[in-house]
SENULO-414311 format. One record per atom (N, C-alpha, C): residue number from 1; residue in three letters; atom name; x, y, z. Coordinates in Angstrom, 3 decimals. Example, Ala and Ser with C-alpha at 12.3 -4.5 7.8 and 13.67 -1.06 7.14 Angstrom:
2
<site nr="1" rest="ALA" atom="N" c1="13.190" c2="-5.690" c3="7.800"/>
<site nr="1" rest="ALA" atom="CA" c1="12.300" c2="-4.500" c3="7.800"/>
<site nr="1" rest="ALA" atom="C" c1="13.200" c2="-3.300" c3="7.800"/>
<site nr="2" rest="SER" atom="N" c1="12.850" c2="-2.250" c3="7.080"/>
<site nr="2" rest="SER" atom="CA" c1="13.670" c2="-1.060" c3="7.140"/>
<site nr="2" rest="SER" atom="C" c1="12.900" c2="0.030" c3="7.870"/>
***
This chain:
59
<site nr="1" rest="UNK" atom="N" c1="67.871" c2="134.731" c3="30.589"/>
<site nr="1" rest="UNK" atom="CA" c1="68.838" c2="133.980" c3="31.432"/>
<site nr="1" rest="UNK" atom="C" c1="70.000" c2="133.562" c3="30.477"/>
<site nr="2" rest="UNK" atom="N" c1="71.395" c2="133.307" c3="31.283"/>
<site nr="2" rest="UNK" atom="CA" c1="72.718" c2="133.106" c3="30.462"/>
<site nr="2" rest="UNK" atom="C" c1="72.627" c2="131.362" c3="30.408"/>
<site nr="3" rest="UNK" atom="N" c1="73.209" c2="131.112" c3="29.024"/>
<site nr="3" rest="UNK" atom="CA" c1="73.492" c2="130.139" c3="28.663"/>
<site nr="3" rest="UNK" atom="C" c1="73.974" c2="129.026" c3="29.811"/>
<site nr="4" rest="UNK" atom="N" c1="74.991" c2="129.427" c3="30.805"/>
<site nr="4" rest="UNK" atom="CA" c1="75.415" c2="128.753" c3="31.898"/>
<site nr="4" rest="UNK" atom="C" c1="74.174" c2="128.201" c3="32.871"/>
<site nr="5" rest="UNK" atom="N" c1="73.006" c2="129.081" c3="33.105"/>
<site nr="5" rest="UNK" atom="CA" c1="72.517" c2="129.054" c3="33.963"/>
<site nr="5" rest="UNK" atom="C" c1="71.653" c2="128.314" c3="33.212"/>
<site nr="6" rest="UNK" atom="N" c1="71.350" c2="128.312" c3="31.591"/>
<site nr="6" rest="UNK" atom="CA" c1="70.091" c2="127.263" c3="31.285"/>
<site nr="6" rest="UNK" atom="C" c1="70.479" c2="125.951" c3="31.283"/>
<site nr="7" rest="UNK" atom="N" c1="72.480" c2="125.870" c3="30.943"/>
<site nr="7" rest="UNK" atom="CA" c1="72.807" c2="124.460" c3="30.789"/>
<site nr="7" rest="UNK" atom="C" c1="72.711" c2="123.881" c3="32.323"/>
<site nr="8" rest="UNK" atom="N" c1="72.362" c2="124.450" c3="33.478"/>
<site nr="8" rest="UNK" atom="CA" c1="72.467" c2="124.036" c3="34.549"/>
<site nr="8" rest="UNK" atom="C" c1="71.372" c2="122.907" c3="34.449"/>
<site nr="9" rest="UNK" atom="N" c1="70.153" c2="123.368" c3="33.511"/>
<site nr="9" rest="UNK" atom="CA" c1="69.069" c2="122.901" c3="34.063"/>
<site nr="9" rest="UNK" atom="C" c1="68.604" c2="121.674" c3="32.902"/>
<site nr="10" rest="UNK" atom="N" c1="69.403" c2="122.102" c3="31.437"/>
<site nr="10" rest="UNK" atom="CA" c1="69.679" c2="121.238" c3="30.538"/>
<site nr="10" rest="UNK" atom="C" c1="70.911" c2="120.492" c3="30.553"/>
<site nr="11" rest="UNK" atom="N" c1="70.795" c2="119.406" c3="30.813"/>
<site nr="11" rest="UNK" atom="CA" c1="72.221" c2="118.608" c3="30.714"/>
<site nr="11" rest="UNK" atom="C" c1="72.526" c2="117.381" c3="29.750"/>
<site nr="12" rest="UNK" atom="N" c1="71.745" c2="117.269" c3="28.794"/>
<site nr="12" rest="UNK" atom="CA" c1="72.308" c2="116.265" c3="27.691"/>
<site nr="12" rest="UNK" atom="C" c1="72.638" c2="117.108" c3="26.695"/>
<site nr="13" rest="UNK" atom="N" c1="73.626" c2="116.344" c3="26.387"/>
<site nr="13" rest="UNK" atom="CA" c1="74.377" c2="116.884" c3="24.959"/>
<site nr="13" rest="UNK" atom="C" c1="73.556" c2="117.487" c3="23.849"/>
<site nr="14" rest="UNK" atom="N" c1="72.967" c2="116.701" c3="23.546"/>
<site nr="14" rest="UNK" atom="CA" c1="71.611" c2="116.409" c3="22.498"/>
<site nr="14" rest="UNK" atom="C" c1="70.596" c2="117.720" c3="22.667"/>
<site nr="15" rest="UNK" atom="N" c1="70.160" c2="118.041" c3="24.199"/>
<site nr="15" rest="UNK" atom="CA" c1="69.053" c2="119.190" c3="24.501"/>
<site nr="15" rest="UNK" atom="C" c1="70.000" c2="120.412" c3="24.387"/>
<site nr="16" rest="UNK" atom="N" c1="71.464" c2="120.754" c3="24.755"/>
<site nr="16" rest="UNK" atom="CA" c1="72.340" c2="121.441" c3="24.621"/>
<site nr="16" rest="UNK" atom="C" c1="72.159" c2="122.325" c3="23.659"/>
<site nr="17" rest="UNK" atom="N" c1="72.325" c2="121.159" c3="21.806"/>
<site nr="17" rest="UNK" atom="CA" c1="72.781" c2="121.714" c3="20.836"/>
<site nr="17" rest="UNK" atom="C" c1="71.207" c2="121.971" c3="20.397"/>
<site nr="18" rest="UNK" atom="N" c1="70.140" c2="121.612" c3="20.940"/>
<site nr="18" rest="UNK" atom="CA" c1="68.888" c2="121.744" c3="20.325"/>
<site nr="18" rest="UNK" atom="C" c1="68.646" c2="123.151" c3="20.948"/>
<site nr="19" rest="UNK" atom="N" c1="68.754" c2="123.894" c3="21.996"/>
<site nr="19" rest="UNK" atom="CA" c1="68.698" c2="125.049" c3="22.408"/>
<site nr="19" rest="UNK" atom="C" c1="69.519" c2="125.997" c3="22.133"/>
<site nr="20" rest="UNK" atom="N" c1="70.741" c2="125.354" c3="21.851"/>
<site nr="20" rest="UNK" atom="CA" c1="71.343" c2="126.334" c3="20.913"/>
<site nr="20" rest="UNK" atom="C" c1="71.089" c2="126.926" c3="19.330"/>
<site nr="21" rest="UNK" atom="N" c1="70.377" c2="125.929" c3="18.587"/>
<site nr="21" rest="UNK" atom="CA" c1="69.753" c2="126.348" c3="17.448"/>
<site nr="21" rest="UNK" atom="C" c1="68.706" c2="126.838" c3="17.682"/>
<site nr="22" rest="UNK" atom="N" c1="67.805" c2="126.825" c3="18.656"/>
<site nr="22" rest="UNK" atom="CA" c1="66.376" c2="127.622" c3="18.873"/>
<site nr="22" rest="UNK" atom="C" c1="66.986" c2="128.923" c3="19.362"/>
<site nr="23" rest="UNK" atom="N" c1="67.971" c2="128.886" c3="20.083"/>
<site nr="23" rest="UNK" atom="CA" c1="68.066" c2="130.093" c3="20.646"/>
<site nr="23" rest="UNK" atom="C" c1="68.978" c2="131.455" c3="19.418"/>
<site nr="24" rest="UNK" atom="N" c1="69.326" c2="130.913" c3="18.400"/>
<site nr="24" rest="UNK" atom="CA" c1="70.049" c2="131.689" c3="17.079"/>
<site nr="24" rest="UNK" atom="C" c1="68.413" c2="132.383" c3="16.096"/>
<site nr="25" rest="UNK" atom="N" c1="67.511" c2="131.546" c3="16.176"/>
<site nr="25" rest="UNK" atom="CA" c1="66.520" c2="131.447" c3="15.661"/>
<site nr="25" rest="UNK" atom="C" c1="65.715" c2="132.934" c3="16.079"/>
<site nr="26" rest="UNK" atom="N" c1="64.959" c2="134.059" c3="15.202"/>
<site nr="26" rest="UNK" atom="CA" c1="64.657" c2="135.135" c3="15.584"/>
<site nr="26" rest="UNK" atom="C" c1="63.047" c2="135.155" c3="15.598"/>
<site nr="27" rest="UNK" atom="N" c1="62.350" c2="135.904" c3="16.181"/>
<site nr="27" rest="UNK" atom="CA" c1="60.604" c2="136.032" c3="16.097"/>
<site nr="27" rest="UNK" atom="C" c1="60.192" c2="135.599" c3="16.978"/>
<site nr="28" rest="UNK" atom="N" c1="59.089" c2="136.013" c3="17.096"/>
<site nr="28" rest="UNK" atom="CA" c1="57.999" c2="135.774" c3="18.157"/>
<site nr="28" rest="UNK" atom="C" c1="57.137" c2="134.406" c3="18.620"/>
<site nr="29" rest="UNK" atom="N" c1="57.259" c2="133.495" c3="17.623"/>
<site nr="29" rest="UNK" atom="CA" c1="56.852" c2="132.078" c3="17.726"/>
<site nr="29" rest="UNK" atom="C" c1="58.364" c2="131.498" c3="18.037"/>
<site nr="30" rest="UNK" atom="N" c1="59.655" c2="131.383" c3="17.554"/>
<site nr="30" rest="UNK" atom="CA" c1="60.695" c2="130.823" c3="17.963"/>
<site nr="30" rest="UNK" atom="C" c1="61.041" c2="130.931" c3="19.128"/>
<site nr="31" rest="UNK" atom="N" c1="60.825" c2="132.627" c3="19.863"/>
<site nr="31" rest="UNK" atom="CA" c1="61.393" c2="132.742" c3="21.076"/>
<site nr="31" rest="UNK" atom="C" c1="60.184" c2="131.546" c3="22.076"/>
<site nr="32" rest="UNK" atom="N" c1="58.750" c2="131.787" c3="21.310"/>
<site nr="32" rest="UNK" atom="CA" c1="57.816" c2="130.895" c3="22.839"/>
<site nr="32" rest="UNK" atom="C" c1="58.286" c2="129.322" c3="22.443"/>
<site nr="33" rest="UNK" atom="N" c1="58.606" c2="128.926" c3="21.321"/>
<site nr="33" rest="UNK" atom="CA" c1="58.969" c2="127.653" c3="21.558"/>
<site nr="33" rest="UNK" atom="C" c1="60.544" c2="127.571" c3="21.766"/>
<site nr="34" rest="UNK" atom="N" c1="61.457" c2="128.370" c3="22.253"/>
<site nr="34" rest="UNK" atom="CA" c1="62.705" c2="128.290" c3="22.863"/>
<site nr="34" rest="UNK" atom="C" c1="61.837" c2="128.396" c3="24.622"/>
<site nr="35" rest="UNK" atom="N" c1="61.120" c2="129.119" c3="24.654"/>
<site nr="35" rest="UNK" atom="CA" c1="60.595" c2="128.983" c3="26.562"/>
<site nr="35" rest="UNK" atom="C" c1="60.091" c2="127.333" c3="26.253"/>
<site nr="36" rest="UNK" atom="N" c1="59.255" c2="127.039" c3="25.688"/>
<site nr="36" rest="UNK" atom="CA" c1="58.439" c2="125.901" c3="25.398"/>
<site nr="36" rest="UNK" atom="C" c1="59.302" c2="124.826" c3="25.654"/>
<site nr="37" rest="UNK" atom="N" c1="60.890" c2="125.084" c3="24.691"/>
<site nr="37" rest="UNK" atom="CA" c1="61.581" c2="123.523" c3="25.163"/>
<site nr="37" rest="UNK" atom="C" c1="62.223" c2="123.755" c3="26.055"/>
<site nr="38" rest="UNK" atom="N" c1="62.760" c2="124.978" c3="26.650"/>
<site nr="38" rest="UNK" atom="CA" c1="63.284" c2="125.232" c3="28.033"/>
<site nr="38" rest="UNK" atom="C" c1="62.979" c2="124.298" c3="29.464"/>
<site nr="39" rest="UNK" atom="N" c1="61.670" c2="124.933" c3="29.320"/>
<site nr="39" rest="UNK" atom="CA" c1="60.749" c2="123.804" c3="30.074"/>
<site nr="39" rest="UNK" atom="C" c1="60.670" c2="122.924" c3="30.268"/>
<site nr="40" rest="UNK" atom="N" c1="60.401" c2="121.798" c3="29.556"/>
<site nr="40" rest="UNK" atom="CA" c1="60.171" c2="120.497" c3="28.825"/>
<site nr="40" rest="UNK" atom="C" c1="61.331" c2="120.005" c3="29.013"/>
<site nr="41" rest="UNK" atom="N" c1="62.406" c2="120.313" c3="28.546"/>
<site nr="41" rest="UNK" atom="CA" c1="63.731" c2="119.707" c3="28.609"/>
<site nr="41" rest="UNK" atom="C" c1="64.235" c2="119.964" c3="29.894"/>
<site nr="42" rest="UNK" atom="N" c1="64.166" c2="120.887" c3="30.675"/>
<site nr="42" rest="UNK" atom="CA" c1="64.465" c2="120.801" c3="32.537"/>
<site nr="42" rest="UNK" atom="C" c1="63.803" c2="119.999" c3="33.009"/>
<site nr="43" rest="UNK" atom="N" c1="62.294" c2="119.826" c3="32.887"/>
<site nr="43" rest="UNK" atom="CA" c1="61.537" c2="118.623" c3="33.492"/>
<site nr="43" rest="UNK" atom="C" c1="62.765" c2="117.189" c3="33.524"/>
<site nr="44" rest="UNK" atom="N" c1="62.649" c2="117.087" c3="32.089"/>
<site nr="44" rest="UNK" atom="CA" c1="63.386" c2="115.721" c3="31.462"/>
<site nr="44" rest="UNK" atom="C" c1="64.227" c2="115.375" c3="32.089"/>
<site nr="45" rest="UNK" atom="N" c1="65.091" c2="116.459" c3="32.487"/>
<site nr="45" rest="UNK" atom="CA" c1="66.471" c2="116.462" c3="32.845"/>
<site nr="45" rest="UNK" atom="C" c1="66.850" c2="116.908" c3="34.396"/>
<site nr="46" rest="UNK" atom="N" c1="65.568" c2="116.908" c3="35.130"/>
<site nr="46" rest="UNK" atom="CA" c1="65.810" c2="116.962" c3="36.503"/>
<site nr="46" rest="UNK" atom="C" c1="66.710" c2="116.041" c3="36.796"/>
<site nr="47" rest="UNK" atom="N" c1="66.414" c2="115.021" c3="36.998"/>
<site nr="47" rest="UNK" atom="CA" c1="67.326" c2="114.039" c3="38.112"/>
<site nr="47" rest="UNK" atom="C" c1="68.721" c2="113.311" c3="37.766"/>
<site nr="48" rest="UNK" atom="N" c1="69.104" c2="113.973" c3="36.269"/>
<site nr="48" rest="UNK" atom="CA" c1="70.405" c2="113.725" c3="35.943"/>
<site nr="48" rest="UNK" atom="C" c1="71.644" c2="114.500" c3="36.319"/>
<site nr="49" rest="UNK" atom="N" c1="73.012" c2="114.021" c3="36.259"/>
<site nr="49" rest="UNK" atom="CA" c1="73.816" c2="114.503" c3="36.725"/>
<site nr="49" rest="UNK" atom="C" c1="74.384" c2="115.870" c3="35.801"/>
<site nr="50" rest="UNK" atom="N" c1="74.656" c2="116.688" c3="36.214"/>
<site nr="50" rest="UNK" atom="CA" c1="75.194" c2="117.873" c3="35.437"/>
<site nr="50" rest="UNK" atom="C" c1="76.834" c2="117.342" c3="34.864"/>
<site nr="51" rest="UNK" atom="N" c1="77.018" c2="117.398" c3="33.687"/>
<site nr="51" rest="UNK" atom="CA" c1="78.565" c2="116.812" c3="33.235"/>
<site nr="51" rest="UNK" atom="C" c1="79.089" c2="118.017" c3="33.384"/>
<site nr="52" rest="UNK" atom="N" c1="78.999" c2="119.225" c3="33.686"/>
<site nr="52" rest="UNK" atom="CA" c1="79.829" c2="119.949" c3="33.992"/>
<site nr="52" rest="UNK" atom="C" c1="80.547" c2="119.935" c3="35.159"/>
<site nr="53" rest="UNK" atom="N" c1="80.072" c2="119.554" c3="35.828"/>
<site nr="53" rest="UNK" atom="CA" c1="80.460" c2="119.441" c3="37.441"/>
<site nr="53" rest="UNK" atom="C" c1="81.345" c2="117.905" c3="37.405"/>
<site nr="54" rest="UNK" atom="N" c1="82.277" c2="118.308" c3="38.271"/>
<site nr="54" rest="UNK" atom="CA" c1="83.349" c2="117.459" c3="38.384"/>
<site nr="54" rest="UNK" atom="C" c1="83.124" c2="116.590" c3="39.680"/>
<site nr="55" rest="UNK" atom="N" c1="83.650" c2="115.419" c3="39.886"/>
<site nr="55" rest="UNK" atom="CA" c1="83.224" c2="114.250" c3="40.843"/>
<site nr="55" rest="UNK" atom="C" c1="83.764" c2="114.845" c3="41.849"/>
<site nr="56" rest="UNK" atom="N" c1="84.992" c2="115.552" c3="42.060"/>
<site nr="56" rest="UNK" atom="CA" c1="85.756" c2="116.038" c3="43.103"/>
<site nr="56" rest="UNK" atom="C" c1="85.300" c2="117.586" c3="43.786"/>
<site nr="57" rest="UNK" atom="N" c1="84.346" c2="118.128" c3="43.379"/>
<site nr="57" rest="UNK" atom="CA" c1="84.395" c2="119.358" c3="43.599"/>
<site nr="57" rest="UNK" atom="C" c1="82.838" c2="119.848" c3="44.562"/>
<site nr="58" rest="UNK" atom="N" c1="82.603" c2="118.857" c3="44.927"/>
<site nr="58" rest="UNK" atom="CA" c1="81.343" c2="118.454" c3="46.053"/>
<site nr="58" rest="UNK" atom="C" c1="82.104" c2="118.626" c3="47.183"/>
<site nr="59" rest="UNK" atom="N" c1="81.173" c2="119.831" c3="47.801"/>
<site nr="59" rest="UNK" atom="CA" c1="81.457" c2="120.342" c3="49.331"/>
<site nr="59" rest="UNK" atom="C" c1="80.556" c2="120.139" c3="50.449"/>
***
């Protein structure tokens, strides 16, 4: 998944920073931890507004 797609799921600045940190690490366990993080961050941020979308762009 591209970062823009992930950032539509992870909406908090701290979550996005943690995603970028985990995404730079290599190895099997690091990839598993990244997937685990994305899964739970997406659940936590489900009801939050996406800060990348402006208020006037709704159609």
